[in-house]
C-alpha positions as CSV (number, residue, x, y, z in Angstrom):
1,M,-47.1,89.6,-1.6
2,I,-48.5,86.0,-1.8
3,H,-48.3,84.1,1.5
4,Y,-48.0,80.3,0.9
5,S,-47.6,77.2,2.9
6,C,-47.0,73.5,2.2
7,I,-48.6,70.4,3.6
8,G,-46.6,67.2,3.2
9,A,-43.4,69.3,3.3
10,T,-40.9,66.5,3.6
11,G,-41.9,65.0,0.3
12,Y,-39.8,65.4,-2.9
13,V,-42.5,67.4,-4.7
14,C,-43.0,70.0,-1.9
15,G,-39.2,70.2,-1.7
16,E,-39.1,71.2,-5.4
17,V,-41.9,73.6,-5.0
18,L,-40.1,75.4,-2.2
19,R,-36.8,75.3,-4.2
20,M,-38.5,77.1,-7.1
21,M,-40.3,79.6,-4.8
22,V,-36.9,80.8,-3.5
23,N,-36.7,82.9,-6.7
24,H,-40.3,84.1,-6.5
25,H,-39.9,87.7,-5.2
26,E,-43.7,88.0,-4.6
27,G,-44.0,84.9,-2.5
28,E,-43.4,84.5,1.2
29,L,-43.4,81.1,3.0
30,V,-45.6,80.9,6.1
31,N,-45.6,77.4,7.4
32,V,-44.6,73.8,6.5
33,L,-46.5,70.9,7.9
34,D,-46.2,67.1,7.9
35,T,-46.7,64.0,10.1
36,Y,-43.0,63.3,9.7
37,G,-40.0,65.3,10.8
38,V,-42.0,67.4,13.2
39,G,-39.8,69.9,14.9
40,D,-37.0,69.7,12.3
41,A,-35.9,72.6,10.2
42,I,-37.3,72.1,6.7
43,S,-33.7,72.2,5.4
44,T,-32.9,69.1,7.3
45,H,-35.0,67.1,4.8
46,H,-34.2,69.3,1.8
47,P,-30.6,70.4,2.2
48,A,-30.7,72.6,-1.0
49,L,-33.0,74.9,1.0
50,R,-30.5,75.6,3.7
51,G,-29.9,79.4,4.0
52,F,-33.2,80.2,2.3
53,Y,-35.9,79.0,4.7
54,D,-35.7,78.8,8.5
55,Q,-39.2,77.4,9.1
56,V,-39.6,74.4,11.4
57,I,-42.0,71.6,10.4
58,M,-45.3,71.8,12.3
59,D,-47.4,68.7,13.1
60,L,-50.1,68.1,10.6
61,T,-53.2,68.6,12.9
62,E,-56.5,70.2,12.3
63,E,-55.7,73.1,14.5
64,N,-52.3,73.8,12.9
65,V,-53.9,73.6,9.4
66,R,-56.6,76.0,10.4
67,E,-54.2,78.5,11.8
68,T,-51.9,78.2,8.8
69,A,-54.8,78.7,6.4
70,K,-55.8,81.9,8.2
71,K,-52.3,83.3,7.5
72,S,-51.9,82.0,3.9
73,D,-53.3,82.9,0.5
74,V,-52.6,79.4,-0.9
75,I,-51.6,76.0,0.5
76,M,-49.9,73.4,-1.7
77,I,-50.7,70.0,-0.5
78,Q,-49.0,66.6,-1.1
79,V,-50.5,63.8,1.0
80,P,-51.4,60.2,0.4
81,S,-54.3,59.5,-2.0
82,G,-57.7,59.9,-0.4
83,D,-56.5,62.3,2.4
84,V,-56.9,65.6,0.6
85,A,-60.6,66.2,1.4
86,K,-60.1,66.2,5.1
87,W,-57.6,69.1,4.9
88,A,-59.3,70.9,2.0
89,E,-62.5,71.4,4.0
90,I,-60.5,73.1,6.8
91,V,-58.5,75.3,4.4
92,L,-61.3,76.4,2.2
93,A,-63.4,77.3,5.2
94,E,-60.7,80.0,5.9
95,D,-61.0,81.4,2.3
96,C,-57.5,80.1,1.5
97,A,-56.8,78.5,-1.9
98,I,-55.5,75.0,-2.4
99,I,-53.2,73.5,-5.1
100,D,-53.4,69.7,-4.8
101,I,-50.2,68.2,-6.1
102,G,-51.6,64.7,-5.8
103,A,-54.4,63.0,-7.7
104,D,-57.5,63.3,-5.5
105,I,-59.3,66.0,-7.5
106,R,-57.9,65.3,-11.0
107,F,-60.9,63.2,-12.1
108,R,-64.4,64.5,-12.3
109,D,-65.7,60.9,-12.6
110,V,-65.1,59.4,-9.1
111,D,-65.7,55.9,-10.4
112,V,-62.6,56.2,-12.6
113,W,-60.6,57.5,-9.6
114,E,-61.9,54.6,-7.4
115,K,-61.0,52.0,-10.0
116,W,-57.4,53.1,-10.2
117,Y,-56.8,54.0,-6.6
118,G,-58.6,51.1,-5.1
119,Q,-60.6,53.0,-2.5
120,K,-63.7,55.1,-2.1
121,H,-63.4,58.7,-2.9
122,P,-63.9,60.8,0.2
123,D,-65.7,63.8,-1.4
124,A,-67.2,63.5,-4.9
125,K,-68.5,67.1,-4.8
126,M,-64.9,68.4,-4.4
127,T,-63.9,66.9,-7.8
128,H,-66.5,69.0,-9.5
129,D,-65.5,72.2,-7.7
130,A,-61.9,71.8,-8.7
131,V,-60.2,73.2,-11.8
132,Y,-57.7,70.9,-13.5
133,C,-55.1,72.9,-15.3
134,I,-51.5,73.6,-16.1
135,P,-51.2,77.4,-15.4
136,E,-48.5,77.9,-18.0
137,V,-50.9,76.9,-20.7
138,M,-54.4,77.6,-19.1
139,R,-53.7,80.4,-16.8
140,D,-57.1,82.0,-17.2
141,L,-58.8,78.9,-15.8
142,A,-56.9,79.1,-12.6
143,K,-57.5,82.8,-11.9
144,G,-59.6,83.4,-8.8
145,K,-60.1,79.7,-8.2
146,K,-59.8,78.3,-4.7
147,L,-59.3,74.6,-5.6
148,I,-56.8,73.7,-8.2
149,A,-55.8,70.2,-9.3
150,N,-52.2,70.0,-10.4
151,P,-51.6,67.5,-13.3
152,G,-49.2,64.7,-12.8
153,C,-45.6,64.5,-14.2
154,Y,-46.3,62.8,-17.5
155,P,-49.2,65.1,-18.6
156,T,-47.2,68.2,-17.5
157,A,-44.0,67.2,-19.3
158,S,-45.9,66.2,-22.4
159,T,-48.1,69.2,-22.6
160,L,-45.4,71.8,-21.9
161,G,-43.1,70.1,-24.5
162,L,-45.8,69.9,-27.2
163,Q,-47.8,73.0,-26.7
164,P,-45.5,75.6,-28.3
165,M,-45.1,73.4,-31.4
166,L,-48.9,72.8,-31.6
167,K,-49.7,76.4,-31.2
168,A,-47.3,77.3,-34.0
169,G,-48.9,74.7,-36.2
170,H,-45.8,72.7,-36.7
171,I,-47.4,69.4,-35.6
172,V,-50.4,67.4,-36.8
173,D,-52.1,66.7,-33.6
174,N,-53.4,63.2,-34.4
175,T,-49.8,62.0,-35.2
176,I,-48.4,62.5,-31.7
177,V,-46.7,59.6,-29.9
178,I,-45.5,60.1,-26.4
179,D,-42.8,57.7,-25.2
180,A,-42.2,58.8,-21.7
181,K,-39.6,57.8,-19.1
182,S,-39.4,58.9,-15.5
183,G,-36.6,59.0,-12.9
184,Y,-37.0,57.0,-9.8
185,T,-37.5,60.1,-7.6
186,G,-41.0,60.0,-9.1
187,A,-41.7,57.0,-6.8
188,G,-41.3,59.2,-3.7
189,R,-39.2,58.9,-0.6
190,R,-40.5,55.6,0.8
191,P,-37.6,53.1,0.8
192,A,-37.6,50.2,-1.6
193,L,-34.9,47.9,-2.9
194,N,-35.5,48.9,-6.6
195,K,-35.0,52.6,-5.7
196,L,-31.5,52.1,-4.3
197,L,-28.8,53.9,-6.3
198,T,-26.9,50.6,-6.7
199,E,-30.1,49.0,-8.2
200,A,-31.3,52.0,-10.3
201,E,-28.1,53.6,-11.6
202,N,-27.7,53.0,-15.4
203,N,-30.7,50.8,-15.3
204,F,-34.0,50.9,-17.2
205,C,-37.2,48.9,-16.4
206,A,-40.9,48.8,-17.2
207,Y,-43.5,48.6,-14.5
208,A,-47.2,48.2,-14.0
209,L,-47.6,46.5,-17.4
210,G,-50.7,45.2,-19.1
211,G,-52.8,48.3,-18.6
212,G,-52.1,48.3,-14.8
213,H,-50.7,51.8,-14.6
214,R,-52.9,54.7,-13.4
215,H,-51.6,57.0,-16.2
216,T,-52.5,54.8,-19.2
């Protein structure tokens, strides 16, 4: 049985992780932690989980993370950019693995990360210790690793869509054009006018143009 926990549990991504893990018969949820919604049932923030999980959100503190890591085999973490290193140090010290859902350990070159995220990277060594991979395609790279960088939405969707065709030799690899669109849930839960249903429904817009997007 794999014992897992989530940090940043009220976010959309952790909500989806928990939803998918409902059907994983070899997984058991230990704890959910966040700075928001402390004391609430996790299903309060993710109604689709009602009846599947009864865990209450724990405060995201060093002590709670340490105790959670001792009871878990892996912790999936979704926190603001630049914050992963603080929690990773505590988790790894307890011999617990981490899957970073965010971007803190995706780039080996911290100069590139700092350019796009506008802040100093908290732990350059951590980026070299991490393995960046999509397990469905590169499962062997992830086996036995304690620090795994999860690719973002566009690389994941593009890779999983193209890989079977490339593997079968049906596509010439230097002819690929990826024209990607994302739903507004990709912008997270933080309220904004342009994310209201009345603004976004049946609408389509470009953003971060002129090479200003982190994923270009």
